[in-house]
C-alpha positions in Angstrom: 114.7 106.2 88.7 116.7 103.6 86.8 120.2 102.6 88.0 123.1 103.4 85.9 125.3 106.7 85.1 123.3 109.7 84.8 123.2 113.6 85.3 121.0 115.7 87.4 120.7 119.6 88.1 120.7 118.6 91.9 121.6 115.6 93.6 121.0 115.0 97.6 123.2 112.6 99.5 121.3 111.1 102.3 117.8 110.3 102.7 117.0 111.3 106.5 114.3 114.1 107.0 117.1 116.5 106.2 117.9 115.0 102.6 114.1 114.6 102.0 113.2 118.1 102.7 116.0 119.5 100.8 115.1 117.6 97.9 111.5 118.7 98.4 112.4 122.3 98.0 114.4 122.1 95.2 111.8 119.5 93.3 109.1 122.1 93.9 111.1 124.8 92.6 111.6 123.1 89.3 115.0 121.6 89.7 115.6 118.0 88.5 116.7 116.5 91.8 117.7 112.8 92.7 118.3 111.8 96.2 120.9 109.1 96.7 120.4 107.0 100.2 122.9 104.5 101.4 120.3 102.4 103.3 117.0 100.6 102.1 114.3 103.2 103.4 114.0 106.6 104.0 113.9 108.3 107.1 117.1 108.1 109.0 116.3 108.6 112.5 112.6 109.0 111.8 112.5 105.0 112.2 109.3 103.4 112.9 109.8 99.8 113.2 106.7 97.4 112.3 106.6 93.8 113.2 105.2 91.8 110.6 104.6 88.9 112.9 102.4 91.1 115.0 100.0 92.0 112.4 102.3 95.4 111.8 102.1 96.6 115.4 104.6 99.4 115.2 107.0 101.1 117.7 109.0 104.1 117.0 112.7 103.4 117.4 114.2 106.9 116.5 112.3 110.1 116.6 109.2 110.1 118.6 106.9 112.9 118.3 106.3 115.9 116.2 104.9 119.2 117.3 102.8 122.4 116.2 106.0 124.5 116.5 107.7 122.7 113.7 106.5 125.4 111.3 108.6 124.7 108.4 107.6 120.8 108.3 104.1 121.6 108.9 104.0 123.7 106.0 105.7 120.9 103.9 102.9 118.6 105.1 100.2 121.4 104.3 101.4 121.7 100.8 101.4 117.9 100.3 97.8 117.3 102.1 99.4 115.4 104.8 98.3 117.4 107.8 95.0 115.7 107.6 96.8 112.3 108.6 98.3 113.9 111.8 97.1 111.8 114.7 97.0 112.9 118.3 98.8 111.5 121.2 97.4 110.6 124.4 99.1 112.5 127.3 101.2 110.2 129.4 103.6 111.1 132.2 107.5 110.0 132.5 108.8 108.3 135.3 112.5 108.0 136.6 114.1 104.9 136.8 116.4 105.1 139.7 118.1 102.5 142.1 116.0 99.5 140.2 112.7 101.3 140.9 110.2 103.6 139.1 109.7 106.7 140.6 108.0 110.2 140.2 109.6 113.1 138.6 109.1 115.1 141.4 110.9 112.7 143.8 114.2 114.0 142.4 113.4 117.8 142.5 114.9 120.2 145.2 112.3 122.7 145.3 114.0 125.5 147.5 116.9 125.3 145.6 115.0 125.5 142.3 113.4 128.6 143.7 116.4 130.5 144.5 118.3 129.3 141.2 115.6 130.1 138.8 116.0 133.8 138.8 119.6 133.9 137.7 118.5 131.0 135.0 116.1 133.5 133.5 118.6 136.6 133.1 121.2 134.4 131.6 122.5 134.1 128.2 122.8 130.6 126.8 124.7 131.3 124.0 128.4 130.1 124.4 127.2 128.0 127.3 127.4 124.3 127.5 124.4 122.7 129.2 126.2 122.2 132.6 127.0 125.7 132.8 123.7 127.1 131.7 121.5 125.0 133.4 123.7 123.5 136.3 123.9 127.0 137.8 120.3 128.0 136.5 118.5 125.1 138.4 120.7 124.5 141.0 123.8 122.1 141.2 121.8 119.0 143.1 118.5 119.6 140.7 121.1 119.2 137.6 122.6 116.2 139.1 119.5 114.5 140.3 116.8 115.2 137.8 117.5 117.8 134.9 120.8 116.7 133.7 119.8 112.8 133.2 116.5 114.2 131.8 118.5 116.2 128.9 120.8 113.3 128.7 117.7 111.3 127.8 116.6 113.7 125.2 119.7 113.7 123.1 121.0 110.2 123.9 124.5 111.2 125.1 126.5 112.9 127.8 124.8 116.3 127.8 127.3 118.5 130.4 129.4 119.7 127.2 126.5 120.0 125.0 125.8 123.8 123.5 122.9 125.1 125.9 121.4 127.2 122.8 121.3 123.7 120.6 119.1 121.9 123.2 115.8 123.5 123.5 115.1 126.2 120.9 111.8 128.4 121.3 109.7 128.3 118.3 106.0 129.8 117.5 103.2 127.3 117.8 100.4 127.0 115.3 97.2 126.7 117.2 95.2 125.2 114.4 97.7 121.9 114.4 97.7 119.2 117.2 100.2 120.3 119.7 102.0 116.7 119.8 101.3 114.3 116.9 102.1 110.8 115.4 100.8 109.6 112.1 98.7 106.6 111.5 101.8 104.6 110.3 104.3 106.1 112.7 106.6 109.1 111.6 108.4 107.0 109.2 105.4 107.9 107.1 106.2 111.6 107.0 109.7 111.4 104.9 108.2 108.6 102.7 105.1 110.5 101.9 107.1 113.6 101.1 109.2 111.7 98.7 106.0 110.2 96.9 104.1 113.3 96.6 106.8 115.5 95.6 108.2 113.3 92.9 111.6 113.7 92.7 114.0 110.5 92.0 114.9 108.3 94.4 117.4 105.4 94.7 118.3 103.6 97.9 120.9 101.2 98.7 123.4 103.7 96.8 126.4 104.4 98.8 128.5 107.4 97.4 132.3 106.7 98.2 133.8 110.0 96.7 133.0 113.2 95.2 135.1 115.1 92.9 134.8 118.4 90.7 133.7 117.9 86.8 132.9 120.1 84.3 129.4 119.7 84.9 129.8 120.3 88.7 130.3 117.4 90.5 131.0 113.6 89.6 129.8 111.1 92.3 131.4 107.7 92.5 129.1 105.2 94.0 130.3 101.9 95.8 128.5 99.7 93.0 131.0 101.5 90.4 128.6 103.5 88.9 128.9 107.6 88.5 126.2 110.6 89.2 127.0 113.9 87.9 125.2 117.2 89.1 125.3 120.9 88.7 124.5 121.5 92.5 125.1 119.1 95.3 123.5 118.8 99.0 125.0 116.8 101.5 122.5 115.5 104.2 124.6 113.2 106.0 126.5 112.8 109.4 129.4 115.2 110.0 132.0 112.2 109.6 130.5 111.2 106.2 130.4 115.3 105.2 134.0 115.5 106.1 134.8 112.7 103.8 133.0 113.6 101.0 133.9 117.2 100.8 137.6 116.3 101.0 138.1 116.4 97.3 136.0 119.5 96.5 136.0 121.7 99.6 139.0 120.9 101.8 138.4 123.8 104.0 135.1 123.2 104.6 135.9 119.6 105.3 138.5 120.7 108.1 136.0 122.7 110.0 133.8 119.9 110.3 136.1 117.2 111.1 136.0 117.9 114.9 132.1 117.3 115.1 131.7 114.0 116.7 128.9 111.1 116.4 127.6 109.2 119.2 126.2 105.6 118.3 123.3 104.8 120.1 122.0 100.9 120.2 118.2 101.0 120.2 116.2 97.9 121.7 112.7 97.8 120.3 110.2 95.4 122.3 106.7 94.6 122.0 104.7 92.6 124.3 101.3 91.4 124.4 99.0 93.8 126.4 98.1 91.2 128.9 101.5 90.2 129.7 102.6 93.8 130.9 101.3 94.9 134.3 102.9 98.2 134.6 100.7 101.4 134.3 100.7 103.3 131.0 103.5 105.8 130.4 105.6 108.2 128.1 108.6 106.3 128.9 111.5 106.3 131.5 114.3 108.5 132.2 117.3 106.6 133.7 119.4 107.6 136.4 121.7 104.6 136.7 119.8 101.9 134.6 122.6 101.7 131.9 120.4 103.1 129.3 119.5 106.7 128.4 115.6 106.6 128.3 112.9 104.5 127.1 110.1 105.7 125.3 106.6 103.9 124.9 104.2 103.5 122.4 101.4 104.0 125.1 100.6 107.4 123.4 98.6 105.6 120.7 97.0 102.5 122.6 96.1 98.9 121.2 94.1 96.6 123.0 96.6 93.9 121.9 100.1 94.8 122.1 102.4 97.5 124.1 105.9 98.6 123.0 109.0 100.3 124.0 112.1 101.5 122.7 115.2 101.7 125.1 118.1 103.7 124.1 121.3 102.7 125.2 125.2 104.0 124.6 126.6 102.3 121.5 128.4 99.1 122.4 128.2 99.7 126.0 126.6 96.3 127.1 125.8 93.1 125.1 122.4 92.1 123.6 121.5 90.0 126.2 122.4 92.5 129.4 120.2 95.3 127.4 117.5 92.8 127.1 117.7 92.0 130.8 118.0 95.7 132.0 115.0 96.5 129.8 112.7 93.9 131.0 113.9 94.6 134.7 112.6 98.3 134.3 109.3 97.0 132.8 108.8 94.5 135.7 108.8 91.8 133.1 111.2 89.0 132.1 112.7 88.4 128.4 110.3 85.0 128.0 107.3 87.7 127.7 108.9 89.6 124.9 106.4 88.9 122.0 109.2 90.4 119.5 112.2 92.6 119.3 114.0 94.4 116.9 117.7 95.9 117.2 118.9 99.0 115.4 121.7 101.3 115.6 121.2 105.5 115.5 123.9 107.8 114.9 123.4 111.1 116.5 125.8 114.2 116.4 128.0 115.0 119.6 128.0 118.4 119.7 130.1 120.7 122.0 130.3 124.2 123.3 131.0 126.8 120.7 129.4 124.7 117.9 127.6 127.6 116.8 130.7 129.5 116.0 131.9 125.9 114.2 128.6 126.5 112.0 129.5 130.0 111.1 132.9 128.9 109.7 131.7 126.0 107.7 129.3 128.6 106.0 132.0 130.6 105.4 133.8 128.0 103.8 130.7 127.3 101.4 129.5 130.5 100.7 129.6 131.0 97.0 129.8 127.0 96.2 127.2 125.1 94.7 127.4 122.8 97.5 124.7 122.7 100.5 125.1 120.8 103.9 122.5 120.2 106.0 121.5 117.6 108.8 120.7 117.3 112.5 124.0 118.9 113.6 123.5 122.6 112.8 120.6 124.1 115.0 119.8 120.9 117.2 118.7 117.4 116.8 115.1 117.9 116.4 113.1 117.2 113.1 112.4 120.8 113.0 115.8 121.7 113.2 116.7 119.6 110.5 114.0 120.9 108.1 115.0 124.7 109.2 118.6 124.1 107.8 117.5 122.4 105.1 115.2 125.2 103.9 118.1 127.9 104.8 120.4 126.0 102.5 118.1 125.7 99.6 117.4 129.6 99.7 121.3 129.8 99.5 121.7 127.6 96.2 118.4 128.5 94.8 116.7 131.3 96.5 113.4 131.3 98.5 111.3 128.1 98.4 108.7 127.8 96.0 104.9 127.6 97.0 103.5 125.7 94.1 
């Protein structure tokens, strides 16, 4: 797709997995679609970082796994002949990082309290409950404080107490013909990149949209570089603060619904070590209780004879670069001078709160009848499949059921 002013039947703003799959559904339905991404790559939080100085050895800096319960994503991958590239992950266990030591998960469990509390959890309705309300009671206060609360926090990379319980985990049917947990040979970022390539919709990277206005053709998009794009239908696949800003000129009522949704800033430190320089046992990652970071996820699920890699997720702007590096090396029983390569990146995740589903319902009411779709990782939950599911439902609202061709 060449640069410059142009008109399309459908434009998607945002090149994360939500935007890529929204564009996929539309293009497969025969709808001329252009995707605009403000950054230099597709994938959003599916951010695989490859170290050129280490012969392309890669570590996941954002999303870390796909599962055989990701039905909508699997259907897309199957249609594009991508499932054959799914790569099994070796099973490794998580450890706790507490008091300057790596400890077993079971060391923080209070089994008697769990046995007494668990029956109540099975009977309790999680809708309209916060994570603390639902799991704090259903798993026991000490279990929640010492183990499950920090574990939930590590999953969503932000404080979990006020997070809506129904958005934390959603049960999904599993496909027994697909690996239970998988990655890709070049990392998970391969998925959105290959979807875009094989579907064939237009893509323009490094294109930031400044404003959206109504136009005779539908919508006029003003870009930061001074150019303009117009379209008949528009999909926003961006964080909530960006969505609210872009909607202000064309759907002010929808924008006002979105404004209360916060965003959590995450600093991620991606580290690679030579295998011989790291003595700790293979592990899936670390759940931090008091280490200054939310979690660390390893690359040990796909072993490499030369290198080992880890991604440490810290609260945004909480500590300086040197402090982050020192904390990560301490948790790995090593020192900064042993780091073979590092990379820093910023992830932005939605800061959802109790009652979020009611907010989404109000947003959907405000969007009804308009040629605007809004998708992202802030509707059903933050998993990859949650994103694709929302993109599919918004496609159906605008254009009808997805095409199988």
